[in-house]
N, C-alpha and C positions, 0 to 999 in steps of 0.2 A: 235650541237654535245652533248654541255655540261649537258644541258638543262635535255633528259631523256636518262639514261643509265641504258640497261636491268640489271633484276636479274638475275646471275650468279653463279655457283661456286667461277669464281674465282674473279667475278664481284659483290658482294651480297649487296642490301638494309638494308639501318640502322634498318630494319625489323628483317631482315636474320641475322644479326651482333649482336643486341642485343637480340636477344634469342640463340644466338653461347657464347654470353660471353668471345667473344674473345679477344675486348681489358681490360678486368680486369682479372687481375689474381683470379683465381675460389676462391685461400684460401684467401681472402682479401673481400669477397662479404660480411660475417658475418659482419664486422668491419664496411665497406662502408656500411652496411642501417644502420649502431646503427650510423653510425657517419654524415648522413645526416640531410641537413637542411631543412626546410620548405622554399622551394622560393615564391617572389610573383607571381600572377599571371598581371603582367604587361606585357604590350610585348615585346618583344626580340629590342634589335641590332642589325642594322643591320651590327655592327664591329665586324669581328673575333677578340679575345681576345688572346693572346703567353702565357702562361704560362711559368714562369721560373723557373730555378733548386735549384737553392742554392747549396748546398755542394750533395744536395743527390747521392745517387749510382745512376749509370748508369742501372744496373739491374733491382732497385724500380724504374726507371722511364716506365724504356720501353713500359707499358702497357699507358703511359700518351703520349709520343710521338708518338705508333703507333695509338690514337684519332687523336691528335693535328695534325698530316702527313698525312690521311687518304683523304683526297681531294688535296692533293699537285703533287699525278701520273698520268703522262701519259704515254701509251702503244703504242707503233711501230712495223709494220713488222722488222726484224734481219734488212734488208740492207738499210732499214729508219734509223734505230740507229746509223748503223755503220758513215755513211754516214753527219748525222745532227748532233751526239754530240760523236762519240768516236774523239780520239787525231786525224787520221788521218784512210785511208783505207788504207792497205797495196795492190800492185797490184797482181795481180793472177797467174806471174812472180813470184812475191818475195818468196809467198806462195810454190812456186813449188819447186822452190827453198830450201824452208827450209824441204816439203818431202821428198824433194830426202838427205838433209843431215840427217833427223832422220830416213831415210829406211834404207837398205839393198843394197846392187851394184844393183840386181836387178829393182830395180822400176824404172818404168817410166808409166810418165802418163797417164791416158785414161779416158771418158768423162762419166765412169759408175765411177769411184772415191769413192763417197757418194754410202752409200745405203737406202733403207727405212729404215721403222723402224721397216721393219715386220721381226724378224729373222730365218736367214739361218741354214743351216744345221750347228750345234755345231764341231763334231766329226773332220774332216777335217780341219777344223778353226786351234783347239788345241795342231793339229799335227804339223800345219804353227807355231804357236804363240813358240813351245817349238824345231824348227828348228833352231833360231837365236837370236839377243838380240836386235839390233837395235830399238829404242824405238815406231817407227811406221813399219804399215806389210800391206802389199798388198794381198790381199789374196782375187780371184776367182770376179771380177773385184770389189775388196771392199777393200776401204781406213783405215785401222782402228789403232787404238792405241795399242801397242804391250800388254800392263796393262789394257787397256777396251777393252778387244772384246765382250761385251755385260751389261747392265747396272749391277753397285755394288750394291749389297744389303749387309745388317749386316752380312749374311751370309760368306761375304770375307774379316772378319774384322773390325777393328776398323775403326772413320773417320781417323785419324790420320794414320795409315797402309797402308789402299785404294786408298784417293789421293794424298800419297806421290809422286808417278811418276808425278802429273804433277808439281812437283819443276826441277824433271830431262828436262822435257820436255821446260820448260822457261828458265834452262842454256844454253840447247845447240842449244838455239833460238839466246841465248845472246852473245854467243862465232862461233856465224858464221862471218868469215869476209868479210867488206867490200858487207850485207846484200843490205843498202839501200845505193849507193853510198853519195846521199844527204844529208845523216841525219849522226848520229853521236851514237852511243850505249848511252841511260843515265845510269844514277849514280845510278837506280832504279832496286834491285830482287825479286823473287821470294822466299818468306821464309815462312817453315813453324813453326808459332809460337802459336799452340795449348793448352798450360799451360802455356801461359804467357800472366800476363795483358797490357791490353795499359799504356805508362806512358805519365802522361798528367801534365802539370804547372797549371790545373787547381782540384779542389779534386772533389769527387764523382767519381773519373776512375776506377771501379772494373772490366771494361767488359772487356772479352776475348774474342779474333780473332782469328778462323781457321791458315789463312794463311793472307799473302799479297807480292803488290810490294812495296819494304821499300829500302832506303838509310840505310847506315851505314854499319857497320860492321857484319859479316855471323852470328857472335853470340851476337850483341846488342840485348838491348833490345827494344821490337815491343814501337816507341812513333811516337804522334799525330802528332808534328813537320816535321816527318821521314818516314809516310805511305802515298803515293801514290794512291790506291787502297787496298779495305780494301776489303778480298776474307771469306765468311763464305759460309760451307759443312754439308750435313747432307745424309745420305743413304736412310733416309723414305719419299718420296715423303709427307706424311698426316704432317709432320713436317715442310711445308713451313713457312709458316707464322713465326711460333718464326724463325724462319733463317731469315727469310729477316725481323726482329725488330732485330734482335742481327748483325746486315751488318746493319741497315741505323742506330741504334743507335748509335753505329760504327763514321756514315759521322758525326752524328748529334753533335759528343763528337767532331773530328776533325773541321769542319765547325766552335765552338765555340770559341775551342782553339786558333788554328793555324790562328792568319790574316791574312797570305800571304795568300790564299785560298780566292779562287773564285769562285768554285764548285771541287765537288770532286766525283770520282769513284767508282761499288764495280759492285761486281760479286757473285752470289749467284747461287749454286747446290746444289739438292735435288736428290739423286740415278746417273741421268745423265740428267739429266735438270737442261741446266744452264741459267741465264738472270742475263744481264750484265746493270748496273744503273747507271745512272748520279744527281746529283745533284746540284740546284742552287738555287741566293737568288729569282729566280721568278718560279720555278717553279720542280719539281724531272720529268726523262722518265725514264721506261724501255725497255728492248728490251721482244721482245716476249721470251718463251721458245725454246731452240732447244737442242736437244741430241748432246752433243759432243761422244759419241757413233758413233752413225752414222753419225753425219755430223763433223768429226774433223776439217775440213779445217775452221771453224768458228773461234771453240776455238785457230786457228793456226793466225787464224787475230786479233781475242781479246790481245792474249798474245804480238805477234807483234806491233800491236799499243799501247801497254803499256808500250815493252822495247823503242822501239828507239821515243818515241812521246820526247818533250820539254816540260821545267820542267810548260814553258806556256802552253803550250796544258795541262797539267795534273791538272791546275787547280790553278796554280802559280802567284803570282802577283809577276813581274819581277823589280817594279820601291818598295818592301817593303823587304826589308832582314831579320830575325833573327835574334838573337847577341844573344839569348837562356837566360833563367833563365826571362822570359816572355819578354826580352827589341825590339825592334825592330828598324830599321832603316827607316824610310819613306823619298825617292828621290825624283826630280824634282818634286817639286808644286810650282807653278806660283807665282809667288812673283805680289802681287796686286798692289805696286807700279809700276813694269817693271816686264811686263808676258814673258820677254827674260831671266829672270830671274828664275833659278829655285834652289829654295831653298830645303836643308836638313836636316831632322828631328830625330834626338835621341832620344826615350821615356828616361825618368826616371823614370815615378810610373806610372801605372794602375789610372784612378781616376772612370773609369765604366765601368765595363764589362760585360755582361750580358750571361749568361747562358744558354741558352735557348732550349726549349722543339721542336722547329721547326726550319729546315733550310730555308725556304725561310722569308724573311720576313728584315727588314732595317737593323740589326746587329750590332746597333748603337754601337761605343766602345769610350771612352774617354783616352786621354793620359796626360799629363804634357811630355811638352816634352824640347828641346836645340836644335837650329840652329848652326848648319856648319857655322864657320865661313871661306870662304876663303885666306881670305892674313892671317889668323894667323894659317891656315890647323888644325885648332880644334876646336872642341865644342863653345863657347860664354858656359856666363854660365844665359843669361836670361830667364825668364820662360817662355812655352808659353800652349796653350790647343791644341792640334790637335782632331780634332773630324773627325772618321772613318764609313761610312755609306752606305747601296746603296737605292738612292732614286728612285722613280720610274721613267722607262725613259720622263718621257716629263715633269716631276716637278720641278721647279724652284728649281733651287739652293740655300743655305740660305743668299749668296752676292747678287745674283741677286732678292731675296725678298726684302732682307734689302736696297737698291739702289730701288727698286720702294716705298718703305713704306714711303723714305726720300722723296723723289722725292715730293708720292701725302700731304708728314706734309706738304715743304714746299708750294707747289703748293695752299692749305687751306687759311694757315695764311697769302698770298700774295694778294689772295681772295681783294674785293672790299664788294661782297654781300654773303654775307652764312647763311643756316638758324639762324634765330633770337636767338632760344633755344639753341643755340651755343655760341652763345656771351660770354658767365660768361667765356666758358671755350677757346674761343680763347683771350679774354683779359686776363686771366691768364698763357697763357702761350706765348705772343706775345713779349715779352722779347729772353726766352729763343732760342728761334724759328728766330726771325727775328733779331733782335740786334746780341745776341752772341753766333749764331747758337750750343750752349753750350747743347743743348737740345740731340746729338748721345750719349753724359755720360751715358745716361740709355740703350741703347746696345752696346753689343758687342764689337768691332772695328775689321776688319782681316785682318791679316798682309797675309796668301798665302791660296789660292783655287784651287782644285786639279778638272775636267772632265774625270771619268776614266774610263773603259769598261761598254760596256751594253751587259748584259748578254746573251743567246743564246736564238734567238725567239725561239715559239713556233713553232715543225715542225708541214707541213701540214699532213701528215698521223697521227695527231695523236688523239687516243681513252682515251679517262678520263675512270681511272679507281681504283675501290674503291676497300678495304676488302684486300688488300698487307698485313698488317699486321696483319691479326686476326689469333685465333688459337688457340689452347693446350698454358696454359707458362711451357714452359720449364723451364729443374732442378735450373737454376742459377736465376731461374725467381720467385720461388716457396715459397717467404715469408712469415713467420709465422703470424698469424693477429697481435698477441702482438704487436711486434718485433717494436722497436724502430723508423727504418725504415720503416717501412711500416708503422706507425702512421701520420710519418711525411710528408710522402712524401704523402698520400689520405688524410690530412685534413686541404680541402682547405678552408672551411668560417672560420678557426680560424688560417690562416699562412696566405704566405704572397702570395703562388703560389697556380696557379688557378689549384689544378690538380684533376678531375673530379672524385667526390663522388661516382656516380652509373654511369652506360652504358646512362641511361635516361638521365642524365644530361651533361655529356659529353657530347654526339649527341645532346641536346638544345646548347648546349654555341660551338660546334666547326663542327660538322656537321649537318645544318641544312638543307631537304629537297630544302631550295624555298633561299638559297644561292647559287647565280653561281660562279664557280669561271673563269675569263678570261688570266688567266697567264700572268698579265703582264709585260713586260721585265723592270727588271732594269737598275740602272747604278750605276758605283762607284760614291762616293765624299768624298772628304776629305777637310776641313775648319780646318784654321789654327787662335785660337783668341787670341788677346795681353793680354787681362787683367785672370790674374788668381785671381777667386773668391770663395767666400764660398758659399752654398745656403740657403734659409731662413729657409730649414731642420736641416740646423748646426749648426746654430745661439746657442746662451750659455742662453741668456734669454729671458723671451717675450715680453720684451720693446724692444730688439731690432728688433725680428721678426714683429711687430705692427707697429715700425718703417720704416722695410724699406717695408711694406706691404701696406704702407700711399703712403710711394713713389714712390713705384710699378702703382699706378690708376695717374701719370704724363706721363709716356710711353704708357700707356692703354688707358688715354683719347686721346691721340694726335694720335693715332690709331685710336681711335672714329671718330675724327673729318675729317682724311685720308679716311676713306672708310675701317677698314682691320678689320679685327676679330685675334685674334692670336689661339685661337681652341684646345692650349693645355697647360695653364697655372695652374704649379706644383710648390709642394715645390719646385721641383727639377732644373726647369727653372726660379722661381724669384732669383734674387743672389743677393748678399752682396758684393760691393768691393770699398774697401782702399786700399792704392799703399805700406804700411807695412801693410799685416792682422793681424796682434798682436799688435800692435796697438792701445792698448785700448780708447787712447785721441785723435784718429782720427775717423768722424767720417765718417759711411758707408754710399756709394751709391747704390741707388738700380738700378738692370741693367731688361732689361727681355730678357733672353737666347730664342734661339731654336723656330725661324719666319719658319723652316719650311711647320709649318703648317698652317701657316698663309693665307688667302682669301681675295679678298676685297666682304663685303659686300654694299647693297644688291645681292648675284647671279641672274647674267643671267634669262631672261623667263622661266621655263620648265625644272630646271634643275634637277638634279638626282643625288643620292646620287652613289658616287664610288662602284664598286658592289666586287672589289679585296680588302682584309683585310686588314686595318690599326688596325694602334698601338694605345691608346689612356693611359692615367691615372688614372686607377678607383678610385682610391681616390679623387678623386676630379673631378670625371666630372660631367657636371650638368645635375640633375636630366632626363630633357623631352631628352637631349640625352640619356643618360641614358633608358630611356622607348622606345624612338623612336615614340613620340605621344607628343601634348601640354596637358600643364597643363588645360588650356583653352580646351574644345572639342568644338563638334558644337552645343553639348546638353547642356550648361552649365546649360545657364538661361530660357532655355526652357522646354524641354520633354525627358526622356528618359525610353519609356516605354510608361508610361503614364504621369508621372509627374514625376520633377526633384525635388530634396530637396534645391532648392534655388529659387523656383519660390517662388510666393507670397500666394500662395494657401499651400505651404508645412507647416510641419508643424513648429513651429520653432526655436524645437530640434536638427533639421536636415540643419539646413545653418549652410554655412562653415566658419568656423568659420577664415577665412584671409578674411573676406570681410563684411567691417566694417555695423554695424547697420545705417536701413538707418526708415525714417518716415516711417510710415506706407503706402503702395501702395493703389494702385485703381486694384480694382479685374480686370480679363481681361477671357477671352476665352480662357479655354486648350485645345490645337492641339494634336490631336492624335497623337505617332510618326510616324503613317502610311502616316498623312496627314501632316507630318510636313517635313517628308523625299520627297513626295511627289508636295511641295512647291520647295524643291530642288533640286529633278530635271528639274523639269519644270524654273528655275531660270539659270539651269549650274552649280550649285555646284556641287561639289563633296564630297561625304558623303566619302570616303574614305580620311581622313583630311590627312594617314602619309606612302601614296603610296609611293611618292618620300624621302623617309625620313625626320628623322628632319635636317634644316640648320643652324647650329654654327653661331649665333649671336653676339651685344655685351653684352648682359645683361648673356650672360651661359659666359661668361672670367669672369667678377665683380661673378657673383657667386661660382664656382671656390677658389675667394680667399677666398668665405666668409667658402668652405669649409678645405681652410688651414687652417683658425683660430680654426674652430668645433677642426679639429684633433689635432691642435696643443695646446690648451686646455685643452683638455682629452687626450690623446695618449702619449704629450710629457712632461705635467709637472702632477708629482705623486704622487699619491693618487689614489688608489686601485680603491674605484667608480666611480671615471670619466675617467679610464683606463676599468674599462668594459663596461661602458657604449661607450664609441668608437667602444670597440670590434663589437658591436652588427652592425654598422656603417661601419666600415668601410676596406671592405673586398677588395682584387685586382680579383676580377670580375665583367665583366660587367650585370650581373642580379643585378637587383636592389630587395638587400633583402627587407626582411618587413620592419626593422628598419629604413634602406635608406630613403623609401619612407614616410615612418613616421615624419624623422625628419625635413624636407622640407615641407612635405604637411600637417602638422597638427604642433598646437604648438608648442614647446621646450623651453620652458622658466622656467616650472617649473620642467622640466627634469632638464634641466643643473642648477638650482636653490639645486636640490638636492643630486646633484654629484659633484661640482665644490670647496664644500668647500672651504676656503680664496678669488678666484675669483669671490666665489657668489652673492658679494653686487654691479661686475660691470657687468658683461659679459652678465650675462643671459638677462634682459629685454632690451638689446643692441641689443645680435644674433637674440632673439623675432622679435623684432622692423624693423633691417635690412632683415630680413627671410621674415615678412610680405612685407615689402614692397615690396619684389621682385616677388612675390606669386600674389599681387596685380595687377602689371607693367603686368607680362606674361598675364595675366588671361584681363584686358582689351588694349591690346595690340592686343591680337588676336580679341578679345570681336566685338573691332571698326574696324579692319579690316588697322589698321597701321604695320604690322608686315615689314614691306619692307621699310618704311619711317625713316633714317637714326636720321632723332628729335624727333624719338618717344624716343629714347634710353636714351636723353639729361638729364631727371629728376632721371631717377634711375642713372646716373652719379653721379649726384650733391648730391643726398642722400648717395652711399657711399659714398663721401667725406666730409659729417658733419658724420654719423657711425664713420670712420676713426680716425675722427677731435672731435670728442667726447670721445671715447676712451683715445686716448691721453690727454686729456685736465683732463681726470680721472685715472691716468697711477699711483700716489703715492703712493698705495699701490701692488704693480701688477707688476712694471716695473722692479723688480729686480728679477724676477722667474726664481727659473734657470729650467732649460729647458735641456731634453734626456734621460727620464728614459725609460725604453724599457719595451715593452709591452710585458704584461704576456703571451701573450697565441702566442706571437711572437717568434719558435726558429729559433733565429739568426743563426743557423751555416745550417739551409735549406731553406733560405727564396730566393721568385720566382726571385722578379727583389729588388733590395736589396728594400726592401721593406719601401716608397721616404725616400732616404737620408741617412737610416743607414749602421755603416760600420761596418763589420762581427771583432769585436774583439780581437779574439781567439790567434792573432799570431801576436801583439804590439812588437814592436822592435825598437830600437832610428837608425834613418835616418840620412842627413848629418847636421854638424853643433849642432846637441846634440839633433837635433828636432825629437819629437814624432811620430809614423808612425801608423797606422791602416791599418789593411789587407783587402785587397779585394781580394775574390774570391783568392785565394791564390795568390796572386798580393802585389805586399807593395806599397800602397797607403798614400800617403801623406796627412794629415791631416788639411793641408792650403789651398788645390785646391778645385776644383771643385767636389763637391761627383756627380752630374748630370746634365748632360744637354742632356740629351733622356728626351723624356716624355713616 
């Protein structure tokens, strides 16, 4: 069903949307065209990368949200939506009682209560409307709301005036005594809030909504932590796209800000056409539109369901309590030593919090927490790190993966017979694994973990629908082309949030025709770690960074021998740990964190890349993973069309610079591309070498370490030439820029010598040497058909060990080089992902014990804590 979606007005194809220009604010188009970079023609990756909003205003982000959320929606018939997604479905008896309470005394139930969409004679209706004051009226076998005898239009007044009676309807429903005996009336009320901005702990909250179901006093300001259901209203049917964008962006904001929310709801109304919305970390769903003028019972069901739902049915996690000012209480997390002991933690600081432009996904948050002590009946002082996220339903948890990796590590070192190519590594780490079992110090230790609820499965009657958020810009979306907000929000290749520059680029990244959404269910997971660390991206000196990266080879080598790949190596999950973080006399210990993407290698035969989106860390993503094709193509040494540049017959000036020169080879017969392809087909060899995607292997993990070093010596070391060079390479986008492709596929030594200043005497030649070694290993492994042979990766591991040892032995002139220079092409206040490991420094303050703290996303962030545990 998801493969072929017909092109309709409600469900346009990509071409329709591109031509309509609905996803990019029209006033921004001239600037978008000027800002667009030239992208490489390399194949796209199947991963769908989600951008992050930093502190950009919601109104500026709406077109980006529209693009990224486009594939997340399914539509259902109203009855099916009510059954599958609403908190509960009120019975017909309940609705009849509601109608009686809202109608005059003469009302009697009738089979013909709800009319068709065809208008009846209006004059008798208006006479009946003038004859009473009840909210509902039964006239001529038709049930209606007295204030909505016909679809409202702009001639009836402003939106606020026209839709004000909806608040009266909801209020009267809420006052009915014992309406549903088995249910309690909840704390949420319908509120008109059209002139008020949504209050939020996260910056960039300039969104206004028309109404909502919210808790709090009648005149209180709407806030993300109080809004249970977002309501948007427009009198013009043609403004549906903009109305939808307002509602969805408000729910994006709520799901970003409120850790308690497992899912959210919304209602949009255009004239009399109502749609009900549901958003979760798995997918979003909408009901078919219905007329609340002609089918008032449906609106009564929706209102009653929201007014009498439990907080959990409205999407609030009962095990998380909001304490105010960005602090939360996380309850009932099983202790790993005794699962019958349920631990409670209170958040002290927010370490990492991503403000996403898409509701679907992991939404990982990381907090510094303290644990409740039942004996003292108070919270202790020992600090822990709590990570809260949504995993794929069937994915293994961090604890499960860690157990499996530890088991395989010990099993390898206890084997008598192992591949001889791995003997040197086996011997090097023998004492660490067998004698002292101290190898676990290079991984985080887990104190508690919790397997939570699973998101609602996809309903059986679903229909994928796209284009819901397309349409002309609304008044508050119309940003002047030269404004700072607009420029920051769209400057994707020069900032760290992946905001589309044009509709073409947006759809190339986020809405590819060949990408099939399967809407996989997700499961809550919380894990608490004992170690409070800092990341390699926050270390103060270049010597510290290279020391920790060198140590990180130990857990990577152990995982390699055990047959595991990490798959998300970044500056945020290679940690530096010591008991007292500020004690400069204590050496750092490298810890490899964030194992949730780790997998066994090689994969089972016939393994295919996942269809649903995965998030990665684009700054450090291996080039093959980004390109989704191997560096060694099947024609690398043979033919591409007529002759390949690397064949003996080719001009010597076209030789691959990564392949060392050899003695003059013998001439051989050149086969045409046709004959080469014919031979492969006869041998049953696939011509589409990337049909199943590129599988992450051991060398890819090492390559990510190389990218971290390159990022550190260019982007974190003060010096304009180096930073300008890094600017061209490091973008938070999964598209391979030409500069990034060249940085790995072609020699880099000369360019580094030209920009690194004092570091040029040490780093360029060594960075080039290991780059060539990696390139040659990729090509040789593919050429020789050894990609699935674990032993074939031993040599590159040895090369990396030698590379980092060589740097350590020549660190006299650069070890004390200070790091932390801010990239001039990054706007700190507007960044997407916090660009690896950087804090937003605009709200520095004093924390406990006089320590300085740095602000991240309007939260208090302890600068000593783990900046980032998520990839």
